[in-house]
N, CA, C and O atoms as a printed pandas DataFrame, in Angstrom:
     atom_number atom_name residue_name chain_id  residue_number  x_coord  y_coord  z_coord
0              1         N          MET        A               1    0.842   -1.190    0.000
1              2        CA          MET        A               1    0.000    0.000    0.000
2              3         C          MET        A               1    0.884    1.250    0.000
3              4         O          MET        A               1    1.832    1.345    0.779
4              5         N          ALA        A               2    0.575    2.183   -0.857
5              6        CA          ALA        A               2    1.356    3.409   -0.970
6              7         C          ALA        A               2    1.135    4.294    0.250
7              8         O          ALA        A               2    0.066    4.290    0.860
8              9         N          SER        A               3    2.161    5.041    0.582
9             10        CA          SER        A               3    2.071    5.967    1.713
10            11         C          SER        A               3    1.178    7.147    1.350
11            12         O          SER        A               3    0.825    7.343    0.187
12            13         N          ALA        A               4    0.823    7.919    2.354
13            14        CA          ALA        A               4    0.006    9.111    2.120
14            15         C          ALA        A               4    0.750   10.088    1.219
15            16         O          ALA        A               4    0.141   10.734    0.366
16            17         N          LYS        A               5    2.065   10.200    1.402
17            18        CA          LYS        A               5    2.854   11.102    0.564
18            19         C          LYS        A               5    2.820   10.627   -0.885
19            20         O          LYS        A               5    2.669   11.437   -1.800
20            21         N          ALA        A               6    2.957    9.330   -1.098
21            22        CA          ALA        A               6    2.934    8.774   -2.450
22            23         C          ALA        A               6    1.580    9.034   -3.115
23            24         O          ALA        A               6    1.524    9.427   -4.280
24            25         N          ARG        A               7    0.502    8.816   -2.380
25            26        CA          ARG        A               7   -0.836    9.074   -2.928
26            27         C          ARG        A               7   -1.018   10.552   -3.233
27            28         O          ARG        A               7   -1.631   10.907   -4.240
28            29         N          LYS        A               8   -0.492   11.415   -2.376
29            30        CA          LYS        A               8   -0.616   12.857   -2.574
30            31         C          LYS        A               8    0.097   13.286   -3.850
31            32         O          LYS        A               8   -0.428   14.101   -4.609
32            33         N          ILE        A               9    1.287   12.745   -4.092
33            34        CA          ILE        A               9    2.025   13.083   -5.304
34            35         C          ILE        A               9    1.202   12.709   -6.532
35            36         O          ILE        A               9    1.079   13.502   -7.466
36            37         N          GLN        A              10    0.643   11.510   -6.532
37            38        CA          GLN        A              10   -0.164   11.076   -7.665
38            39         C          GLN        A              10   -1.404   11.946   -7.825
39            40         O          GLN        A              10   -1.741   12.340   -8.941
40            41         N          GLU        A              11   -2.083   12.247   -6.732
41            42        CA          GLU        A              11   -3.286   13.088   -6.786
42            43         C          GLU        A              11   -2.968   14.462   -7.365
43            44         O          GLU        A              11   -3.701   14.968   -8.214
44            45         N          LEU        A              12   -1.875   15.063   -6.906
45            46        CA          LEU        A              12   -1.497   16.388   -7.386
46            47         C          LEU        A              12   -1.124   16.355   -8.870
47            48         O          LEU        A              12   -1.510   17.240   -9.632
48            49         N          ARG        A              13   -0.381   15.339   -9.267
49            50        CA          ARG        A              13    0.006   15.208  -10.679
50            51         C          ARG        A              13   -1.232   15.085  -11.552
51            52         O          ARG        A              13   -1.361   15.780  -12.559
52            53         N          GLU        A              14   -2.141   14.200  -11.165
53            54        CA          GLU        A              14   -3.352   13.986  -11.951
54            55         C          GLU        A              14   -4.247   15.224  -11.965
55            56         O          GLU        A              14   -4.851   15.534  -12.992
56            57         N          ALA        A              15   -4.339   15.933  -10.844
57            58        CA          ALA        A              15   -5.168   17.138  -10.768
58            59         C          ALA        A              15   -4.655   18.230  -11.701
59            60         O          ALA        A              15   -5.416   19.094  -12.137
60            61         N          ARG        A              16   -3.361   18.185  -12.001
61            62        CA          ARG        A              16   -2.775   19.170  -12.900
62            63         C          ARG        A              16   -2.738   18.687  -14.349
63            64         O          ARG        A              16   -2.190   19.351  -15.229
64            65         N          GLY        A              17   -3.334   17.518  -14.575
65            66        CA          GLY        A              17   -3.431   16.980  -15.921
66            67         C          GLY        A              17   -2.108   16.516  -16.502
67            68         O          GLY        A              17   -1.928   16.496  -17.719
68            69         N          LEU        A              18   -1.178   16.143  -15.624
69            70        CA          LEU        A              18    0.137   15.690  -16.079
70            71         C          LEU        A              18    0.218   14.172  -16.078
71            72         O          LEU        A              18   -0.254   13.513  -15.152
72            73         N          SER        A              19    0.816   13.632  -17.117
73            74        CA          SER        A              19    1.116   12.202  -17.121
74            75         C          SER        A              19    2.417   11.996  -16.350
75            76         O          SER        A              19    3.132   12.953  -16.051
76            77         N          VAL        A              20    2.712   10.754  -16.037
77            78        CA          VAL        A              20    3.994   10.433  -15.400
78            79         C          VAL        A              20    5.134   10.915  -16.291
79            80         O          VAL        A              20    6.104   11.496  -15.806
80            81         N          ASP        A              21    5.016   10.673  -17.590
81            82        CA          ASP        A              21    6.063   11.087  -18.521
82            83         C          ASP        A              21    6.244   12.601  -18.547
83            84         O          ASP        A              21    7.372   13.092  -18.583
84            85         N          GLU        A              22    5.135   13.344  -18.528
85            86        CA          GLU        A              22    5.223   14.808  -18.546
86            87         C          GLU        A              22    5.891   15.338  -17.282
87            88         O          GLU        A              22    6.752   16.214  -17.352
88            89         N          LEU        A              23    5.495   14.809  -16.133
89            90        CA          LEU        A              23    6.095   15.261  -14.879
90            91         C          LEU        A              23    7.572   14.911  -14.836
91            92         O          LEU        A              23    8.391   15.735  -14.430
92            93         N          SER        A              24    7.919   13.711  -15.247
93            94        CA          SER        A              24    9.324   13.316  -15.220
94            95         C          SER        A              24   10.151   14.187  -16.167
95            96         O          SER        A              24   11.281   14.551  -15.843
96            97         N          HIS        A              25    9.601   14.518  -17.323
97            98        CA          HIS        A              25   10.306   15.380  -18.275
98            99         C          HIS        A              25   10.536   16.772  -17.679
99           100         O          HIS        A              25   11.633   17.321  -17.785
100          101         N          ARG        A              26    9.513   17.334  -17.061
101          102        CA          ARG        A              26    9.638   18.663  -16.445
102          103         C          ARG        A              26   10.681   18.683  -15.334
103          104         O          ARG        A              26   11.347   19.693  -15.105
104          105         N          MET        A              27   10.809   17.561  -14.655
105          106        CA          MET        A              27   11.746   17.493  -13.535
106          107         C          MET        A              27   13.133   17.009  -13.942
107          108         O          MET        A              27   14.083   17.122  -13.168
108          109         N          GLY        A              28   13.252   16.471  -15.154
109          110        CA          GLY        A              28   14.542   15.969  -15.605
110          111         C          GLY        A              28   14.936   14.650  -14.957
111          112         O          GLY        A              28   16.117   14.370  -14.752
112          113         N          VAL        A              29   13.923   13.842  -14.637
113          114        CA          VAL        A              29   14.161   12.502  -14.075
114          115         C          VAL        A              29   13.451   11.490  -14.967
115          116         O          VAL        A              29   12.617   11.864  -15.791
116          117         N          GLY        A              30   13.774   10.234  -14.807
117          118        CA          GLY        A              30   13.115    9.200  -15.593
118          119         C          GLY        A              30   11.719    8.925  -15.066
119          120         O          GLY        A              30   11.439    9.135  -13.886
120          121         N          PRO        A              31   10.834    8.450  -15.953
121          122        CA          PRO        A              31    9.477    8.113  -15.527
122          123         C          PRO        A              31    9.458    7.067  -14.417
123          124         O          PRO        A              31    8.564    7.070  -13.570
124          125         N          GLU        A              32   10.445    6.172  -14.422
125          126        CA          GLU        A              32   10.501    5.147  -13.381
126          127         C          GLU        A              32   10.716    5.775  -12.001
127          128         O          GLU        A              32   10.289    5.221  -10.988
128          129         N          THR        A              33   11.376    6.924  -11.968
129          130        CA          THR        A              33   11.574    7.627  -10.698
130          131         C          THR        A              33   10.238    8.135  -10.163
131          132         O          THR        A              33    9.922    7.947   -8.989
132          133         N          VAL        A              34    9.459    8.776  -11.028
133          134        CA          VAL        A              34    8.144    9.288  -10.617
134          135         C          VAL        A              34    7.238    8.133  -10.210
135          136         O          VAL        A              34    6.531    8.224   -9.206
136          137         N          ARG        A              35    7.251    7.058  -10.972
137          138        CA          ARG        A              35    6.435    5.889  -10.621
138          139         C          ARG        A              35    6.831    5.336   -9.256
139          140         O          ARG        A              35    5.976    4.913   -8.477
140          141         N          GLY        A              36    8.123    5.340   -8.975
141          142        CA          GLY        A              36    8.609    4.884   -7.670
142          143         C          GLY        A              36    8.100    5.758   -6.542
143          144         O          GLY        A              36    7.672    5.253   -5.503
144          145         N          TRP        A              37    8.144    7.080   -6.741
145          146        CA          TRP        A              37    7.624    7.992   -5.718
146          147         C          TRP        A              37    6.141    7.719   -5.472
147          148         O          TRP        A              37    5.689    7.679   -4.328
148          149         N          GLU        A              38    5.393    7.535   -6.552
149          150        CA          GLU        A              38    3.950    7.314   -6.423
150          151         C          GLU        A              38    3.622    5.941   -5.850
151          152         O          GLU        A              38    2.534    5.736   -5.312
152          153         N          ALA        A              39    4.536    5.020   -5.960
153          154        CA          ALA        A              39    4.338    3.684   -5.385
154          155         C          ALA        A              39    4.834    3.624   -3.942
155          156         O          ALA        A              39    4.592    2.643   -3.239
156          157         N          GLY        A              40    5.524    4.671   -3.505
157          158        CA          GLY        A              40    6.064    4.695   -2.146
158          159         C          GLY        A              40    7.353    3.912   -2.011
159          160         O          GLY        A              40    7.739    3.531   -0.906
160          161         N          ASP        A              41    8.027    3.668   -3.137
161          162        CA          ASP        A              41    9.302    2.942   -3.121
162          163         C          ASP        A              41   10.426    3.899   -2.754
163          164         O          ASP        A              41   10.884    4.675   -3.592
164          165         N          GLY        A              42   10.863    3.846   -1.523
165          166        CA          GLY        A              42   11.939    4.725   -1.078
166          167         C          GLY        A              42   11.441    6.123   -0.765
167          168         O          GLY        A              42   10.250    6.413   -0.876
168          169         N          ASP        A              43   12.357    6.974   -0.379
169          170        CA          ASP        A              43   12.003    8.345   -0.022
170          171         C          ASP        A              43   12.577    9.295   -1.065
171          172         O          ASP        A              43   13.499    8.940   -1.799
172          173         N          ILE        A              44   12.034   10.487   -1.124
173          174        CA          ILE        A              44   12.474   11.502   -2.063
174          175         C          ILE        A              44   13.539   12.354   -1.387
175          176         O          ILE        A              44   13.338   12.825   -0.268
176          177         N          ASP        A              45   14.667   12.557   -2.055
177          178        CA          ASP        A              45   15.705   13.410   -1.475
178          179         C          ASP        A              45   15.223   14.860   -1.458
179          180         O          ASP        A              45   14.300   15.225   -2.187
180          181         N          GLU        A              46   15.850   15.670   -0.629
181          182        CA          GLU        A              46   15.399   17.053   -0.427
182          183         C          GLU        A              46   15.386   17.869   -1.722
183          184         O          GLU        A              46   14.457   18.641   -1.958
184          185         N          GLY        A              47   16.402   17.704   -2.551
185          186        CA          GLY        A              47   16.447   18.452   -3.810
186          187         C          GLY        A              47   15.278   18.111   -4.712
187          188         O          GLY        A              47   14.658   18.997   -5.301
188          189         N          SER        A              48   14.980   16.835   -4.817
189          190        CA          SER        A              48   13.859   16.401   -5.649
190          191         C          SER        A              48   12.526   16.830   -5.048
191          192         O          SER        A              48   11.599   17.184   -5.776
192          193         N          LEU        A              49   12.429   16.800   -3.713
193          194        CA          LEU        A              49   11.197   17.240   -3.055
194          195         C          LEU        A              49   10.943   18.719   -3.345
195          196         O          LEU        A              49    9.810   19.115   -3.616
196          197         N          THR        A              50   11.997   19.534   -3.287
197          198        CA          THR        A              50   11.875   20.966   -3.580
198          199         C          THR        A              50   11.407   21.169   -5.014
199          200         O          THR        A              50   10.486   21.944   -5.268
200          201         N          GLN        A              51   12.042   20.473   -5.947
201          202        CA          GLN        A              51   11.686   20.607   -7.355
202          203         C          GLN        A              51   10.278   20.082   -7.624
203          204         O          GLN        A              51    9.538   20.672   -8.411
204          205         N          LEU        A              52    9.907   18.990   -6.983
205          206        CA          LEU        A              52    8.571   18.429   -7.158
206          207         C          LEU        A              52    7.508   19.400   -6.661
207          208         O          LEU        A              52    6.499   19.622   -7.330
208          209         N          ALA        A              53    7.737   19.971   -5.493
209          210        CA          ALA        A              53    6.786   20.943   -4.947
210          211         C          ALA        A              53    6.637   22.138   -5.887
211          212         O          ALA        A              53    5.520   22.587   -6.148
212          213         N          ASP        A              54    7.759   22.656   -6.399
213          214        CA          ASP        A              54    7.712   23.781   -7.330
214          215         C          ASP        A              54    6.964   23.407   -8.611
215          216         O          ASP        A              54    6.140   24.177   -9.104
216          217         N          THR        A              55    7.255   22.236   -9.137
217          218        CA          THR        A              55    6.633   21.785  -10.381
218          219         C          THR        A              55    5.127   21.603  -10.221
219          220         O          THR        A              55    4.359   21.907  -11.134
220          221         N          LEU        A              56    4.709   21.106   -9.057
221          222        CA          LEU        A              56    3.279   20.865   -8.816
222          223         C          LEU        A              56    2.569   22.084   -8.226
223          224         O          LEU        A              56    1.347   22.076   -8.079
224          225         N          GLY        A              57    3.329   23.134   -7.888
225          226        CA          GLY        A              57    2.723   24.366   -7.382
226          227         C          GLY        A              57    2.210   24.258   -5.961
227          228         O          GLY        A              57    1.203   24.875   -5.614
228          229         N          VAL        A              58    2.894   23.481   -5.138
229          230        CA          VAL        A              58    2.520   23.349   -3.729
230          231         C          VAL        A              58    3.751   23.600   -2.874
231          232         O          VAL        A              58    4.872   23.658   -3.380
232          233         N          SER        A              59    3.534   23.746   -1.581
233          234        CA          SER        A              59    4.664   23.930   -0.672
234          235         C          SER        A              59    5.310   22.582   -0.369
235          236         O          SER        A              59    4.677   21.530   -0.459
236          237         N          GLN        A              60    6.581   22.647   -0.009
237          238        CA          GLN        A              60    7.265   21.422    0.414
238          239         C          GLN        A              60    6.586   20.850    1.645
239          240         O          GLN        A              60    6.479   19.632    1.794
240          241         N          ASP        A              61    6.130   21.724    2.524
241          242        CA          ASP        A              61    5.454   21.263    3.739
242          243         C          ASP        A              61    4.197   20.473    3.406
243          244         O          ASP        A              61    3.881   19.493    4.081
244          245         N          GLU        A              62    3.482   20.893    2.372
245          246        CA          GLU        A              62    2.272   20.160    1.993
246          247         C          GLU        A              62    2.622   18.730    1.601
247          248         O          GLU        A              62    1.902   17.798    1.960
248          249         N          LEU        A              63    3.716   18.545    0.870
249          250        CA          LEU        A              63    4.151   17.200    0.504
250          251         C          LEU        A              63    4.741   16.461    1.688
251          252         O          LEU        A              63    4.474   15.275    1.880
252          253         N          ARG        A              64    5.538   17.152    2.478
253          254        CA          ARG        A              64    6.282   16.521    3.570
254          255         C          ARG        A              64    5.381   16.112    4.726
255          256         O          ARG        A              64    5.618   15.088    5.365
256          257         N          HIS        A              65    4.353   16.904    4.997
257          258        CA          HIS        A              65    3.539   16.670    6.194
258          259         C          HIS        A              65    2.171   16.072    5.898
259          260         O          HIS        A              65    1.336   15.967    6.795
260          261         N          GLU        A              66    1.938   15.687    4.676
261          262        CA          GLU        A              66    0.646   15.089    4.331
262          263         C          GLU        A              66    0.391   13.831    5.160
263          264         O          GLU        A              66   -0.716   13.624    5.658
264          265         N          GLU        A              67    1.396   13.012    5.304
265          266        CA          GLU        A              67    1.226   11.763    6.054
266          267         C          GLU        A              67    0.921   12.061    7.515
267          268         O          GLU        A              67    0.058   11.418    8.112
268          269         N          ASP        A              68    1.630   13.044    8.103
269          270        CA          ASP        A              68    1.372   13.409    9.489
270          271         C          ASP        A              68   -0.068   13.881    9.677
271          272         O          ASP        A              68   -0.709   13.533   10.669
272          273         N          ALA        A              69   -0.581   14.669    8.732
273          274        CA          ALA        A              69   -1.942   15.199    8.847
274          275         C          ALA        A              69   -2.959   14.066    8.828
275          276         O          ALA        A              69   -3.933   14.094    9.579
276          277         N          ARG        A              70   -2.739   13.072    7.977
277          278        CA          ARG        A              70   -3.700   11.967    7.884
278          279         C          ARG        A              70   -3.620   11.051    9.102
279          280         O          ARG        A              70   -4.634   10.505    9.535
280          281         N          LEU        A              71   -2.444   10.883    9.644
281          282        CA          LEU        A              71   -2.287    9.999   10.791
282          283         C          LEU        A              71   -2.812   10.628   12.076
283          284         O          LEU        A              71   -3.345    9.940   12.946
284          285         N          HIS        A              72   -2.655   11.934   12.180
285          286        CA          HIS        A              72   -2.990   12.603   13.439
286          287         C          HIS        A              72   -4.218   13.503   13.311
287          288         O          HIS        A              72   -4.624   14.133   14.288
288          289         N          GLY        A              73   -4.812   13.572   12.124
289          290        CA          GLY        A              73   -5.910   14.495   11.883
290          291         C          GLY        A              73   -7.185   13.920   12.223
291          292         O          GLY        A              73   -8.217   14.575   12.076
């Protein structure tokens, strides 16, 4: 089961009408990297998290603390 952060990344990407390929191209990473993030395989390094937040138009905190909000909300 994907983590809350992984689900949030997918939800945000889809809400912006981006395919995995489009998001990966904008970020300069391979599509397999984006698929891994959305599957919850491993964690995202800080540089990629910053770029992902900028690309999706959200704050890093929104991506970073989504899981905390769902667990404690």
